[in-house]
C-alpha positions in Angstrom: -112.3 -66.1 67.0 -115.2 -67.2 65.5 -115.5 -69.1 62.0 -118.9 -68.9 60.3 -119.7 -70.7 57.6 -122.1 -71.1 54.6 -123.1 -73.7 52.5 -124.7 -73.9 49.6 -124.6 -75.0 45.6 -121.8 -71.9 46.0 -120.4 -71.7 48.8 -120.8 -68.2 50.6 -118.3 -68.3 53.7 -116.7 -66.1 56.1 -114.8 -67.5 59.3 -115.1 -65.0 60.2 -114.6 -68.2 57.4 -117.6 -67.7 53.7 -119.8 -70.5 53.3 -123.3 -71.2 54.2 -124.5 -74.2 56.3 -128.3 -76.0 57.0 -125.9 -77.4 60.1 -126.3 -75.3 63.6 -122.0 -74.3 64.2 -120.5 -75.1 67.4 -120.4 -72.6 69.3 -116.9 -72.6 70.2 -115.7 -71.6 66.4 -115.2 -68.0 65.7 -117.2 -67.0 63.3 -116.5 -68.5 59.6 -118.0 -66.6 56.1 -116.1 -68.1 53.0 -117.9 -66.8 49.9 -116.3 -68.6 46.5 -115.4 -65.9 44.0 -116.4 -66.3 40.1 -113.3 -68.4 38.9 -111.4 -65.6 36.8 -107.9 -66.0 34.1 -106.0 -64.3 37.5 -106.4 -67.5 39.5 -104.3 -69.3 37.2 -100.6 -68.6 38.9 -97.8 -70.9 40.7 -95.4 -68.3 41.8 -93.5 -68.0 45.5 -93.1 -65.4 47.8 -89.9 -63.3 48.6 -88.3 -63.9 51.9 -89.8 -61.8 54.6 -87.5 -60.5 57.9 -88.8 -61.3 61.3 -89.0 -59.3 64.4 -90.6 -60.5 67.9 -90.9 -58.4 71.4 -88.6 -58.7 74.1 -91.7 -58.2 76.9 -92.6 -60.3 79.0 -96.4 -60.1 78.6 -98.2 -60.0 75.6 -96.9 -57.3 73.3 -99.5 -55.0 71.7 -96.9 -53.4 70.2 -95.2 -55.7 68.5 -92.0 -54.9 65.4 -93.3 -54.6 61.8 -90.1 -54.8 60.1 -90.0 -54.8 56.4 -87.3 -56.2 54.3 -86.9 -56.3 50.3 -86.5 -58.9 48.1 -87.4 -58.2 44.4 -86.8 -62.2 43.2 -89.1 -64.8 42.0 -91.8 -61.3 41.9 -95.7 -63.1 40.6 -97.1 -63.8 37.9 -100.5 -62.1 37.1 -102.4 -62.8 33.9 -102.6 -58.1 33.4 -100.0 -55.5 33.7 -100.0 -53.9 37.1 -99.7 -50.6 38.3 -96.7 -48.7 39.7 -98.7 -48.0 42.8 -100.6 -52.1 42.9 -96.2 -52.9 42.6 -95.8 -50.9 45.1 -98.0 -52.5 47.4 -97.8 -56.1 46.4 -94.1 -55.6 47.2 -95.2 -54.6 50.8 -97.5 -56.7 51.3 -95.0 -59.4 49.9 -92.2 -58.1 53.3 -94.7 -57.9 55.7 -93.7 -59.5 59.1 -96.2 -58.2 62.1 -94.3 -60.4 65.8 -95.4 -60.1 68.8 -94.6 -61.7 72.0 -97.7 -63.4 74.6 -97.6 -64.9 77.9 -96.6 -68.5 76.4 -94.6 -68.2 73.1 -93.9 -65.7 70.3 -96.3 -65.0 67.7 -95.0 -64.3 63.7 -97.9 -63.1 61.5 -96.9 -62.5 57.6 -98.8 -63.1 54.4 -99.4 -66.6 53.5 -97.0 -68.6 50.7 -97.1 -70.9 47.6 -95.8 -73.9 49.6 -98.1 -72.9 53.1 -101.4 -73.4 51.1 -102.1 -76.9 51.9 -102.3 -76.5 55.6 -104.1 -73.8 55.4 -106.9 -75.1 53.6 -106.4 -78.3 56.1 -107.1 -76.0 58.5 -110.0 -74.0 57.4 -111.4 -77.7 56.4 -111.4 -78.9 59.9 -112.7 -75.0 61.4 -115.7 -75.6 58.6 -116.1 -79.9 59.5 -116.5 -78.6 62.7 -119.3 -76.3 62.2 -121.0 -77.5 60.6 -121.2 -81.5 62.1 -120.1 -83.0 58.9 -117.7 -86.4 58.9 -114.7 -86.4 57.8 -114.7 -88.5 54.4 -116.4 -84.8 53.6 -112.5 -83.1 54.8 -111.6 -83.9 51.0 -114.5 -82.1 49.0 -114.0 -78.6 51.2 -110.3 -79.1 51.0 -110.8 -78.9 47.2 -113.6 -76.1 47.3 -111.2 -73.7 49.7 -108.0 -74.6 47.8 -110.0 -73.1 44.8 -111.8 -70.2 46.7 -107.7 -69.2 48.1 -106.0 -69.8 44.7 -108.0 -67.0 42.9 -107.9 -64.8 46.3 -104.5 -64.9 46.1 -104.2 -64.1 42.3 -105.8 -61.1 43.2 -103.0 -60.1 45.1 -103.0 -56.6 45.8 -106.1 -56.0 46.5 -106.6 -58.7 49.3 -104.4 -61.2 51.0 -104.4 -63.9 53.2 -102.3 -63.3 56.4 -100.6 -66.6 58.1 -100.0 -67.2 61.9 -97.8 -69.8 63.5 -96.7 -69.7 66.8 -94.2 -71.2 68.9 -94.1 -72.3 72.3 -91.4 -70.6 74.9 -88.4 -72.5 75.3 -89.1 -74.7 78.7 -93.0 -74.3 78.5 -92.9 -77.1 75.9 -95.5 -79.5 75.6 -95.8 -82.9 77.6 -95.8 -84.7 73.8 -92.6 -82.4 72.3 -94.6 -80.6 70.7 -94.9 -77.0 70.7 -90.5 -77.0 69.7 -90.9 -75.5 66.0 -93.3 -73.2 64.1 -96.7 -74.2 63.2 -99.8 -72.8 62.3 -101.8 -71.0 64.9 -104.7 -69.2 62.4 -105.4 -66.9 59.1 -108.0 -64.6 58.6 -108.7 -62.6 55.3 -108.8 -58.8 54.5 -109.8 -57.1 51.5 -108.9 -53.3 51.3 -111.5 -52.0 48.2 -115.0 -54.1 48.6 -116.3 -52.8 45.9 -113.7 -53.5 43.4 -111.1 -56.5 42.4 -111.1 -58.0 45.8 -114.3 -57.9 46.5 -115.8 -60.8 47.1 -118.1 -61.5 45.1 -121.0 -62.8 47.3 -120.5 -61.4 50.5 -123.0 -62.2 53.6 -126.3 -60.2 54.9 -126.0 -57.0 56.2 -123.8 -56.4 53.0 -121.0 -54.0 54.5 -120.1 -50.2 52.5 -118.5 -50.2 49.3 -115.8 -49.1 48.9 -114.4 -50.2 52.7 -111.7 -52.7 54.0 -113.3 -55.5 54.9 -111.9 -58.8 57.3 -113.1 -62.5 57.0 -112.5 -66.2 56.9 -110.9 -65.8 60.6 -110.0 -68.8 62.5 -107.5 -70.0 65.1 -106.5 -73.7 66.3 -108.6 -75.0 68.3 -105.9 -76.2 71.0 -104.1 -72.5 70.8 -107.3 -70.7 72.0 -106.8 -68.7 74.6 -104.1 -67.6 73.9 -104.1 -63.6 72.3 -103.8 -64.9 68.7 -106.9 -64.0 67.5 -106.9 -60.9 69.1 -103.4 -60.4 67.5 -104.4 -61.5 63.4 -107.2 -59.2 64.2 -104.7 -55.8 64.5 -102.5 -56.5 62.2 -104.9 -57.2 59.5 -105.7 -53.1 61.4 -102.5 -52.2 60.7 -102.5 -54.0 56.9 -105.8 -51.5 56.3 -104.4 -48.4 58.0 -101.4 -48.4 55.5 -103.0 -50.2 52.0 -106.4 -48.7 51.8 -107.8 -44.8 52.2 -110.5 -46.0 53.9 -110.7 -45.9 57.6 -114.0 -47.3 58.2 -113.4 -51.3 58.8 -116.2 -54.2 58.5 -116.4 -57.7 59.6 -119.6 -59.9 60.5 -120.0 -61.8 63.7 -123.1 -64.4 63.7 -125.1 -63.5 67.6 -125.0 -66.7 68.6 -120.9 -66.1 68.8 -120.7 -64.6 72.5 -116.8 -64.7 73.2 -115.6 -63.4 69.7 -118.8 -60.4 70.0 -117.1 -59.2 73.2 -113.7 -59.4 71.9 -114.6 -56.9 69.0 -116.5 -54.6 71.4 -113.6 -54.7 73.3 -111.4 -53.6 70.2 -113.1 -50.7 69.3 -116.1 -52.7 66.6 -119.6 -50.9 67.2 -122.5 -53.1 65.6 -124.0 -51.4 61.8 -127.0 -53.3 61.1 -128.5 -57.0 61.9 -129.6 -59.4 59.8 -133.6 -59.8 60.1 -135.5 -63.2 61.4 -136.3 -63.6 57.7 -132.5 -65.1 57.5 -133.5 -67.6 59.5 -135.8 -69.5 56.2 -132.4 -69.7 54.1 -130.9 -71.7 56.6 -128.7 -69.0 58.3 -127.2 -67.7 61.3 -128.5 -64.0 62.2 -125.1 -61.6 61.6 -124.5 -58.5 62.9 -122.0 -56.0 60.4 -119.4 -54.2 62.7 -118.3 -51.4 62.0 -114.5 -50.1 62.9 -113.2 -46.5 62.1 -109.0 -46.8 62.7 -107.1 -43.7 63.4 -105.0 -42.9 60.4 -100.9 -43.6 60.5 -98.7 -40.5 60.6 -96.7 -42.4 58.7 -98.4 -43.3 54.5 -97.1 -46.5 53.1 -94.9 -44.4 50.5 -92.7 -43.6 53.7 -92.5 -46.9 54.9 -92.1 -48.7 51.0 -88.1 -47.0 50.7 -87.4 -47.3 47.7 -83.6 -49.1 45.7 -84.3 -51.9 48.0 -84.4 -50.3 51.1 -85.2 -50.0 54.9 -87.4 -46.7 56.4 -84.5 -46.8 59.2 -87.6 -45.5 62.0 -88.9 -49.4 61.1 -85.2 -50.6 63.1 -84.9 -47.7 66.0 -87.7 -49.9 68.5 -90.4 -47.7 68.0 -93.6 -49.1 68.8 -95.8 -50.2 65.9 -98.6 -47.6 65.9 -101.5 -48.4 68.2 -104.3 -49.6 65.9 -105.8 -51.6 69.2 -106.5 -50.5 72.5 -103.6 -51.7 75.0 -105.8 -52.0 78.4 -108.0 -54.6 76.6 -105.4 -57.0 75.1 -104.7 -58.4 78.5 -109.3 -59.2 78.8 -109.4 -60.5 75.5 -106.6 -63.6 76.3 -109.6 -65.1 76.8 -111.7 -64.4 73.3 -110.2 -67.3 71.4 -112.5 -69.8 71.9 
């Protein structure tokens, strides 16, 4: 998938990050749009997420129905400078324990919420993607990393209104690279999801065309260069949609895609997204790439969040019965999406 970066005095970006730039991005990068919101008191915290329980499919081919397992641990909760409502606490607990796992042809992928201790490796991944898309020398990585780190810290303080997901990939035994890489889990990609566009989770300076209010928004998606073309981007998108279906009452989800990024655009179309609006030619005067605003209506879940988040720390038994997850994306297009990450 592609990442789009806009870099002005104040960064406005969507990898679908959102920084804004004068430079011509490489076509193999996913649209990266990263927009820095105004600093808020909510960004000052230092907490760690609780432990996640993971599960993976035993299938020999890419699984379009990865298992989602939820475990509950109330130790070391996130600290906020404001009181959370009961509904917000329930959603926060759901996010802290959310795990999306699947089997790919070359290994295993596990997607979950970013933890505090993983902030630096996510910053490094995004900074390298931004620098590559803007043809910036390595000397600028420190500056980019600083801006991105501040952005991620502030966004984490807005949970559960938005969340940063990260995917870890492990090469299947016997498929280890010649140099020995792939024996351990490694960060493969990341994506950001805002559940309510006009509330606390909204970006202060979203890219154009502007999405409607009260609609979930997917942005800042990127996959590590050497791990593309494995279906990782597809599953990052699917995990985002699964979370939106559980966390938001709105069924319409929006994202941006640059017009020059044909591979991500084709993947989004196969996933069910359609063009809602396109930038005018006037956007070129601001040295930005023209973008499509794309939309998809998600199917309603048969089980709402209230039935997934079981009380008293107990798991919903139906999550462990071997049943498939909600078919948020079409199974028949999964295989054709494996070449769409680059």
